[in-house]
N, C-alpha and C positions, 0 to 999 in steps of 0.2 A: 417630148424631151427624150434624148437618147438614154438607153438603159444604163450605160457606163456612167453617165452624169448623175443619174438617180442614186446609184450605189455610192459614188464619190460624195454626193450631198449628204448621205446618211452616215458616212464614216466618223465624223466628229461625235455624233450622238452615240454611236456604238462604242467608240473609245471612252466616252464619259461614263457610260453604263458599266464598262469593264473596270474602270478605275473605282467606281462606287462599290462594285461587287468585291474587288480585291481589298478595299478599305474595310468593308464589313467583315470579310473573312479574317483579316488581320486583327480586328477588334475582338472577334469571337475567340481567336487563338490566344490573344493576350489575356482575356478573362479566364479562359481555361487554364492557362499557365499559372496565373495568380492563385486560382483555386487549388491547382495541383500542388503548388508550393505550400499552401496553407495546410493541406492534408498530409503531404508526404515529406515535409521539411524536416530539418534536424530536430531531435527531441528536445524538450525544454530542459534547461539546466537543473541541477539538483536543488534541494531545499536550502535556502539561506537560513542558517540557524541563528536565531536572535538570543535565545536563552537555552543553554545546554543542561539545565537542571534535571530534565527528564531523561537525559541521555547518559545514564549511569546504571551499572548492573546492581542487582540486589546485594545486600551485605553478604559477604562470604563468597561471592562469585567473581571469577576473573573476567569472564566474557558472558554477554547475554544478547538476546535479540529484543529490541524495543520496537513496537509497532503501534501506529495510530491507524484505526480502521473504522469504517462505517458498515454495519451489517447488511445494508441494502446495496452496497457498492459491488458491481460485478468483478472488478479487478481485485478487490479484497477477497472475494469468494475464490477466485483462481489462485491467489497467493496463499490462502489459508492452509491447504494440505501440504504445500511445499515448506512453509514455515514450521508446521507441526512436525514434519519428518526431519527437518534439520535440527530442531531442538531435541528430538528423541535420539537422533544419530550421535550428536555431539554431547548429549546430556548436559545442556546448558539451559538456563532459564529463558522463558519466552514471556516478556512483559507486554501485556495487551492493554492498550488504551483505546477509549472510545473517542471518535472525532466525527460528530454528526454533520452530514451534508444537508443544508437547509431545505432543499426541495424534496427530499426523500420522505415518503408517506409513513411507512411503518417502522423504520429503523429506530426512532426514539423509544417506541414502546418495546421493541425487541431488546434494546440495551438495558432497559429497566427490568425486563423479564430475566435476562441473563444475570443481572446483579441480585435479583431475588433468589435465584437458584444458587448463586455464590454464597449467599447468607446461610444456606443449608449445607453446602459443601462446595468448595472452590472447584474441585474436579467436575462436579455436576454442572456448574455454571459454564465451564469451558466445553464440556460435552454438548451443552445446549447451543453454544455459539457455533461449534463445528457443524452441528446438524442443520442449523439455520443456513449457514453458508452453503452446505451441500445441497439443500433443498430451496435455495434462494429463488430460482426461476419459477417455482410453483407457488410462492407466497407473493400475492399481488395486492393485498389490502389488509386492513387491520382485522377483519373478520376471519380471514384465512389464517393469519398469524395466531389469533386466539385459539382456533381449532388445533393448529399445529402444536401450540404450547400446552394445551390441555392434554393432548395425546402423549406428549413427552412426559408430562407430570404423571399421568396415569401409568405409563410404562415403568416408571420408577416408584410407583406406589406412594405418590404424593398428592395431596388434595390441594388444588390450585384455588386460592381465594378469588372472589369476584373482583375485588379491588386489590391489586398487587402492591400498589404504592400509594395508600390513601393520604399520607401526609407529605408526599412529594420528596421524601428524603433521598430515595434512589435517583430520581430525576435530577436532583441537585448535584449528586455525585457525578452523574453523566456530564452535566454542564461544566463541572469543575475540570473533568478530563478534557473536554473540548477546549476549554479556556487554556489549559496547559498546552495543548497542541498549538493553539494560536500563538501563545507566547514563544513556543519553540520555533515557530515559523512555518508550520504545516499549512499547506494550501490545497493539497490534493491527497487522496487516499488510494492505495495504502502508502503510508510513509514508514519506511523500515530502516533501522540502523543496527549495526553491530557495534556494541559498546563495550568498553573495558574499564577495569578499576584502575589500572596503571598500564602504560604501554610505552615501548620505545618509539612508536610511531604516533599516529593520530589517536586520540582517546575515543573517537567514534567515527564510523564510516557508513555512509548511506548506501543501501542496497539499490541497485538499478531497477527500474520499472521492468517487471517480468521476472524478477528474482534470478536473472542469469548469472550474476556474480556472487550469489549468497554464500555458497560453500567456499569459494575462494577467499572471501572476506573473513569468514569464520576461521579458516586455516591460518590466515595472516594474523588475526587477533590472538589466537591461541599461541602462535609462535612468538609474537611480540611480548606476551605476558608470561611466558614460561619462566619458572624460577631458574636462577643461575645455577649451573652445576657446580658443586663444591670442587675446589682445586684438589688434584690428587695428592695424597699424602706422600711425603718424601720418606722413603724407608730409612729407618735408623740403623746405622752400621754398628754391629756388635764389636766390642773391643777384642782385639786378638788375644787369645789366652797365651800365657807365658809358659 
């Protein structure tokens, strides 16, 4: 058989294999595109608030930061120093709520520990929370958390009991906080709002993931709740002397 006939005879098979390879390449590209969209797509919309009961400042405050967080949540650890700095800069309350993530191993105990320190001194409990967030990556199980907590207590000359919450009272408070978050509509942490007691605009505004608009929202809330300036007094004209 002539050579050119052999090549011509194999052309259909070559074309078929080429089409098959192109189809496979297209399929791989499609799957990669879908995965890329899932990973790099637009961020999820903000929290849909169902019950705004928790989104109010403490009595006497015009503006406050309200946060729902889990102590084992990496994003919460990143946000913690930013929120702390903002509260100090603006001298506004920072209301911290617990919102437990079900699959986290040691955060339920950490929140109980924090509330136990709260019962001694609220500032002490907040200091414990801040340090746990700052050292989060080195706390990988309950045993390490216990060692960390014992050292924190010793550094503050406090004897840590073996059973921190024997009757489960503090754990019940933590669950109540998580339930409050669920009623609010929280589905992920950290969930952070700037809240006002009264406002010309929205009574609460959610802070974007990453805290990028935190200071902008606080400025807006303070401006919206600023007391009205009194009208200037009209000078009284003195009667002309005769």
